[in-house]
C-alpha positions as CSV (number, residue, x, y, z in Angstrom):
1,X,-104.7,-209.0,-153.1
2,X,-104.8,-205.3,-152.5
3,X,-104.4,-202.8,-155.3
4,X,-101.1,-201.6,-153.8
5,X,-99.7,-205.2,-153.7
6,X,-100.7,-205.7,-157.3
7,X,-99.0,-202.5,-158.3
8,X,-95.8,-203.4,-156.4
9,X,-95.6,-206.9,-157.9
10,X,-96.4,-205.7,-161.4
11,X,-93.5,-203.2,-161.2
12,X,-91.1,-205.8,-159.8
13,X,-92.0,-208.2,-162.6
14,X,-92.1,-205.7,-165.6
15,X,-89.9,-202.8,-164.5
16,X,-92.8,-200.3,-165.2
17,X,-95.8,-199.2,-163.2
18,X,-99.2,-200.5,-164.0
19,X,-100.3,-197.0,-164.9
20,X,-97.5,-196.7,-167.4
21,X,-98.3,-200.1,-168.9
22,X,-102.0,-199.0,-169.4
23,X,-100.8,-195.8,-171.0
24,X,-98.6,-197.7,-173.4
25,X,-101.4,-200.1,-174.3
26,X,-103.8,-197.2,-175.0
27,X,-101.3,-195.4,-177.2
28,X,-100.3,-198.5,-179.1
29,X,-104.0,-199.2,-179.8
30,X,-104.5,-195.6,-180.9
31,X,-101.7,-195.9,-183.4
32,X,-103.4,-198.9,-184.9
33,X,-106.7,-197.0,-185.1
34,X,-105.0,-194.0,-186.7
35,X,-103.3,-196.2,-189.3
36,X,-106.3,-198.3,-190.2
37,X,-109.5,-196.4,-189.6
38,X,-111.2,-193.1,-190.6
39,X,-112.0,-192.1,-187.0
40,X,-111.2,-188.6,-185.9
41,X,-108.5,-188.1,-183.3
42,X,-111.3,-187.2,-180.8
43,X,-113.1,-190.5,-181.5
44,X,-109.9,-192.4,-181.2
45,X,-109.1,-190.7,-177.9
46,X,-112.5,-191.7,-176.6
47,X,-112.2,-195.3,-177.9
48,X,-108.9,-195.9,-176.1
49,X,-110.1,-194.5,-172.8
50,X,-109.3,-190.8,-172.7
51,X,-112.0,-188.3,-171.7
52,X,-110.6,-185.5,-173.8
53,X,-108.5,-184.9,-176.9
54,X,-106.1,-182.8,-174.9
55,X,-105.4,-185.6,-172.4
56,X,-104.9,-188.0,-175.2
57,X,-102.6,-185.7,-177.0
58,X,-100.5,-185.1,-173.9
59,X,-100.2,-188.8,-173.2
60,X,-99.5,-189.6,-176.8
61,X,-96.7,-187.1,-176.8
62,X,-95.3,-188.4,-173.5
63,X,-94.9,-191.8,-175.1
64,X,-94.0,-191.1,-178.7
65,X,-92.4,-187.6,-178.5
66,X,-94.7,-186.6,-181.5
67,X,-98.2,-185.3,-181.8
68,X,-100.9,-187.7,-183.0
69,X,-101.8,-187.1,-186.7
70,X,-103.3,-188.9,-189.6
71,X,-101.1,-190.1,-192.4
């Protein structure tokens, strides 16, 4: 199966793109890490697959409409 076919079928079945799903998975995992660990936000960004804190922050805001912060 080609990548394009996989993406098309995934969107048909879930209603969201594969990229959006991966973004949601990363952000949900980052929320868990923020709530349960003492990692810095930069460490969390790296652990969930972002190459920079700014990319992580932008993605986090796009999903949650808030900036990531420790409680």
